[in-house]
N, C-alpha and C positions, 0 to 999 in steps of 0.2 A: 776655808785655803789651807791647801795640805801640800806638804813637803814629801816627796817618793827618796826613798831609800834605795840607791841602787848598785848594781856593783856584778862581778864576776861571781858563780857558784863559790859558796865556802871563802870567804873575803870578811865576815864578820857582820853582814849585814843585818843578821836576826839576833847576834849577841847586841850588837849595838841598838836594836830596837826594844830588845829587854830592859837594855840599862834605861833609856830616854822613857818605856812605857810602863806603866802598872799592870797590862796584859801580858803575857809569858807566851810569845813565837817561840814552837819551837826549833831548836837549836844543835844542829848534831854536826860530825865531820863526815859531812859526804855532801855533797852537790845538790842541789834541789830538795832539801827538809823544808823549803818555804815554798807551797802550790798555792795556795789563795794571799791573795795579798792582804797583811794584816793593818789593821787599823787602830792606833792609839791617839788619843785625845793628851797631850802632855802640856802642864803646867810651865808656862813661862817664868822661870828666876827673875824675882823686881825688887831688889831690897827697898825701895822707893813705897812698896805696898806694906811692909811690914813696919816703915817709920809711922805711915798714916793710921797704919793700926795701934800704934803705943798712943797715937797722939788722939785720935776721936775716939778708941776704946768702943767700938761698934758690936753691936750681934753677931755680924757674920764678915768674912774676907772673903771676894770672890778674887781668882786672879786671872787674869787674860790668860789664855790654849793657845796651842798649835795643834795642828793636826800632822802627825806623822804617819805615811803608811808602807811598810814593807814588803815588798817586791819580790816577785821569784828571780832567780840568777840567771845572765843572761850567757849565751855561749854563740860563736862565731858560727853564721849562717841564721840569726835569730829572725832578720830581717826576711829570708826565705822559709819561716814556719819554723828552723831546729830546736831541736828541744821546747823548751814552754813559749819560743820567740814571741809567736802572735797573742797568747796570750798576756807577758810583759809587756809588750809593747802597748797593747790596749790600755794596761793600768797604769802605766805611765804617762800615757797622754791625757789622762783625768786628773793628773797631778799639775799642780801650780807652780813648782821648783824642784828641784834634784838636788840630793845629796849622795854624790858618788863615791863610794867607799873601796879604797885602795888598800890593796894587801901591801905592807911594808914592815915586813919583820919574817925572821929565819924562823922557822920552826919544824923540822923532820918529822913530827908528830902529826903534823896538820896539812894532810893533801893540798897540793895545787892545781887548779884543773887543767892547768896547761904544764904542769913537771917542773917549773919552778917558778921563783920570785924575781919580778919584773912588774912594776907598777906600769912604767911604760907603753909596755906592750899591753899592760892590761886596758889601760886606760884608752887605746889607739882601740881594742877590741871593740867597745863598746860604742866607740865615737862613729866609727866607721858602720857597725849595725845601724844606728840611731840616724844617721846619715842618709845611711842606703833606704831608711824605712820613708824618710821624709821628702827625699828625693823621687818616690814614687807618689807621692802624695802632689808633691810638685808637677810631676807630668801629668798625670791626671787632671790636675786643673787646668794646665796648658793647655791641654787637647782640646777643652771648651772653650776656654779664653781666644785662642788663635782665630776659630772661627768667625768670633763676633769682631775681632780685630780686623780681619781682613773684610768685612763691610764698610771699614772706617770708623766705626764707632771710638771717638776718643777715649773715653774710661777704659775698654777695653783694650786698646794698643797700650796705653797708659800701665794698665795691670800685666800686660805681655811682657812689656819691659822687665815690670820689677822681677816675675816668675823666672824668667831668663836668667837673669841678676842672679837669684836662688840657686838655680838648675846649674850654673858654671861654678856657683862658690862651692854646693854640696858636692857636684861631681871633682872639687879640688882637696875634696877633706875638709874643708873649712865648715864650721856649725853655723847655722841661721843667725843665732845672737853675734857673731862676730861680723856680719856681712852691715857695713854701712849705708842705711836709708832712712830719711825724713820720718819725723815722728808720724806726719799724716799718712804715708804711706804706710809705713808699720800699721798703723790703725785699719787701714782702708783695707789693704790688699793683705797685709801676713798673718795679721791676728787671729782672722777667722781659719785661718788652716788649722788652726791650732798645731803647729808643727812641734815635734819634739825638742827638738835643737837650737829652738828659740826661746825653750824655758833656761830661766836663770840658775845656774849650777854653781855649787861649792863642793871642794874636794877633800874629803875626810882621808889624813892618813892612816892607817891604824899599826900601829907598832908595839914595842914589846914597852915594859916597865922601865929600864933602861934609859928608853928614848922619848916616855912622855912628856919631858921638860924641853929639851931641846931637839929632839928628832933625830934623825942619821943619813946615811948616806942616801937610800932610796927617798927620803921627804926632801932631800936636796934636789934631787933628780925632779919630782913631782914639780915642784918650787921652778925650776928652771923651765921646763917642760908649758906650764900654764901662765907663763908672766906675763902673756899679751893678753891675754883673756880675761883681765879685770874678774876674775875668781878668788873669794876668799881660801886660803888652804888652812884646814886648820889638823889638829895632831892630838890623837887618842889613843892611849892603851884601852882599847875598847873592853876585853877580857876583864883586866882590872876593874873599869870603872863599873864595871858588871856586878861583880864581886863586890864591891862599895856599898850601891845600890841594896844588897842582899841584908846589909847589916843595920839593925834595929838600932843601935845605941848611937848618939848623934857625937859624943865625945870620940868613940870606936873608929867613925866614919874621918872625923878632925883627923885620928894620931894618922889612920894608913893614910891621906891625905899628903900629911905632913914629913912623915917616911916618904915620900913620893916626890916631895919638893913643890907639891901645889898648894894653893891656899882655897882651890874652892874645886869640884866635882868639873873634868872639864863638859861631861855631859851639859852641866847649866852655860857653858859657854857655846854650845852647839848650840842647843835649841835657843839662845838669844840671836844667835847669828842666824840660824833656820825662820825667826821671825822677820827679823830684818830683811832677808834675801825675798822673802815674801810680798817685802814692800810695806810693811806693818809699821805701827807703831802706837803707842798707848797713850790713853787719857785716862783721869780717873774720875769719879762719883766719891765724896766723901760725907758721910751724913750718921748717926749713932743705930739706925738700922744695919749700914752696908756699907764697908768702903769694896769699891768694886773697879778694878782694870777693866778698859772696854778698848776692843781690839777694831783701829781704824788704817784705812790706806793711808800713806803719807800721801801729803797736799790736800786729805779731807775738808772742805769747810765746816763749820758750827753745824748747819743743817744737816749737812749729811753723818756730823757724829752723833747729832741728836737724834737722826733715824735708825741708827744703832741699836739704841735703847726701842723705842717704837715709832713706825710707821707716822704714827699723829704727830707726834714730837717734833717729827721735821716738816709734815704739814703745813701746822700751824706753828712753825718758828717766829717768835718775836723777837730774842735776844738770848745769849749765854754770857753770864758771870762767869770770870775767867780769874782763876789765881793759880801764879805759874808754881812748881812743886817748893822748888829752892825757896820760895819767898813763904810759901805755907808752913816748910819744916823751920824755918828764921822765926816766925812769931806764935806758932804752933796751934791756933785755932781761928775757922773764920772770923768770927769776930774781931781777934786782934787785927786781923789785915785787914778788916773794914776799916777798922779804927785809923790805922797808920794810912789809908787811903790805897792802899796797893792792890784792892779787887778792880778789874778792867769791866769795862763792859761792851759787848762786843756783837756786831750783825751779822748779816747773811754771808759777807765777804769774808768775814776772817777763817784765817787759813788754820788748822788747830796743828799746835805744837807738842812733841812728845813729853809727856809729863805735865801736860795742862790738867787743873783740878776746875770742871767744869759743873754748872746749874743753868738748867735748861728754863726759859719761859718761855710756854706755847698757847695757842689760844686756839681749840678747835669748833 
């Protein structure tokens, strides 16, 4: 699963990517310094993993990861191929969620592609281009479906109704994710289209140091503008966060954060939020060989979770032994949890919960 970092040129996307990933995307004070999408695999910060390491003392620890893609900046007219439009839109279509970076700071030394700072205008510029591209895809599909609908095909008629609803919304400047449709209709007719504005989104306000804790007037404008979108708004001093990641000494990092009034890097919160935006959660396996965080979709069953480790585990699934993280942390070992009768045995219907510590029994 991939989250794509998008925004206008020069709003801090590549600096953010550098901050999140060990990879170093080129970052410079001019538009289009990112041409090819940079991809980074980022560890998901999780204090539970550290606690399990202390209790189990394994040979190795493997965290969950999320894939972050830094995509070239978009400009007006991208939907018609302006700038790097076609490439940008192709790259973003391949991601599963969007981190939309908005510039929310004043600095005369950093040029803005439109001449002045206005995060709402910037947001609308990108929204319009994405909506126009989706409208193109919907119109194309509608042409085919209409022919089948004229023959009286009930399924085609239903699909035509859905596409017309999407078309009306997009023409009115509404993203697909905000259109009210049943889960069944979304799964059958909308999901196969891979529409860009159907992807879940979070807004990241790139601010100066002084605004890192409580935000500023620009952040307030963004929060007001997106209040009906069911989207998270995160505030991050991206340039400073990137500086913090360059510090090798842990105590120096803590001191730097304390000076800013922060308990942890904002990038850690962003990574966790991106993980959730992708509809992901974590379960653990814990043994002396390895303590590991595994990633599954929220709502996954025990056999599906087993399949993440190996397809044979899912095919031959018999049962899962499950310990809640808090229970494990309280008793300190699997043996003590068993003695206390707190280990649960679950079958094929069990829905995995975030933080479950699991052991699978299977037979192939």
